[in-house]
C-alpha positions, 0 to 999 in steps of 0.5 A: 075878363077876370081884373085882380086888385092887389090888396095892400091890407097885409098882417104884419109879422107879430114881432112886429106888432110888438114893437107897434104896440110899444109905439101904441104904448107909448102914443096912449099916454100922449093922448091920455094928457091931451085927452084925446081918443084913440083915433080910429075912423070910418071912411064912407064905404061897405062893410058886408053885410049879410049871408056870406060862405069861407071857401078854404083853398088848400095849396100845398101838403096839409094833413087832414087833422091840419085841415080840422083845425081851421075848418073848426075854427070857421064854423065855430063862427056861427055857433050854431053848435053848443059851446063853451065860453067864452066862445069864438061865436062869441068873439065874432059877434062883437064886430057887430058893433061897426055895424050900426054908424056904416050901415043905418041904411041897410042890412046891419047883420053877417052871418059867416058860414062854411062853404066850399074846401078845395085841395091843391096838394099836387103844388101846380104852381111850383113853391114860390108864389108871387102875389099876382099867383095867390089873387089867381088862386082866390080867384080860381076858388069856388065863384059864389055871390057872397063869399070870402074864398081864402087860400092857405099855404104850407110851410114848404111854400114860399110867398113874395113878402112872407115872413118879410113884412106879412104872415097875410093878406086881404083884399078885393076882386072882381071876375066878370061883373061880380066883386068878390073878397079873399084872404091869404094866410100863410103857415109859417111853421118852418120859415118865421114862427118867431115872427107869425106864429108868436107867442107861441114861438118865441120871438126873433126880436122884442122882449123874450118870453117862454113861448105858450104852448099851442091849444092845437099843439100845431105851432104852424096851424094855431098861429094861421088861426090868429093870422085869419081871424086878424084877418077877416075881421078886417075883411068884414070891416074893411072889404074895399080899403074905404071901410074902418081903419086906422093910419095911412089907406096903404098900411092900415090898421085894422079892428084886429091889428089895431091891438097889436100882441093883444091877446088877454086883460092885462098884456103889455109888449111880450106879454100876451095876456091873462089866459085860460090854461087847459090843464091837461096839456097847460094849452094857453087860450082864451076861446072855446070851439066847436068839436071842443077846439080850444083857439087863442083870438086877437084882441079887436078894437071896439069903437062904442069903447075907443079901445080894445077889446078880450074876450078874457 
């Protein structure tokens, strides 16, 4: 019989990230004055190791082009195809810095690959989903050992807590004797782009600035990539709530969410940092992917330097 556990590892709306980053900036000043490093603790639990496949479960209306934006990002994580630098795989490789402490006597490598894709465009559960229904969708996805099931909901699907307290979430589940991890990310384009697709939309709160041009010309999907990348980093380094995180267990700051609103060097609240700009379209990005895709990916906390690390 399936056993599902509600995840408490939610990715907060990005406008809240801006407010959090202001607090973190103030905290850094205090910590620097007392010569104390930024706290990021390993809680002795396992990290994901070995070969993992990422299964995509599309719920609602997504065009083939939109699905390609996400699937190209996932395949870019492995770096199997030639890419220009800086690359998505370069961004992902920095996750390896978390493993020496956690897995000193266990496998210290993780490789990701594209798994299966499931399209549920019939809205079989309706257009308003609860957290339990999301977990159910994840559980109905491919049950493959060493896999991460990712549920992606379209812009016309309302989800419990979406835009209010989260843009996505990750958690773990067990079915029979098998445990697997899952992620949910929603398309915020028509519901709350100022909260979950910043910096591609002007924020509802905080410092106001001109929105950046989305690298794939889709505010909703480019926002989903940011949130998926953040949650994927959290899933791998804190899969069961006892890995790497900062703060309380029920509201942790993880590998990416510990660096809110930071995408390039020089970032500060309301400013994403110094980014690369595509000369033809004017789109802002910091990572190159497969099929000549460009993406904007969040900074990751570097446990070896106790600081946020960016690609550019």
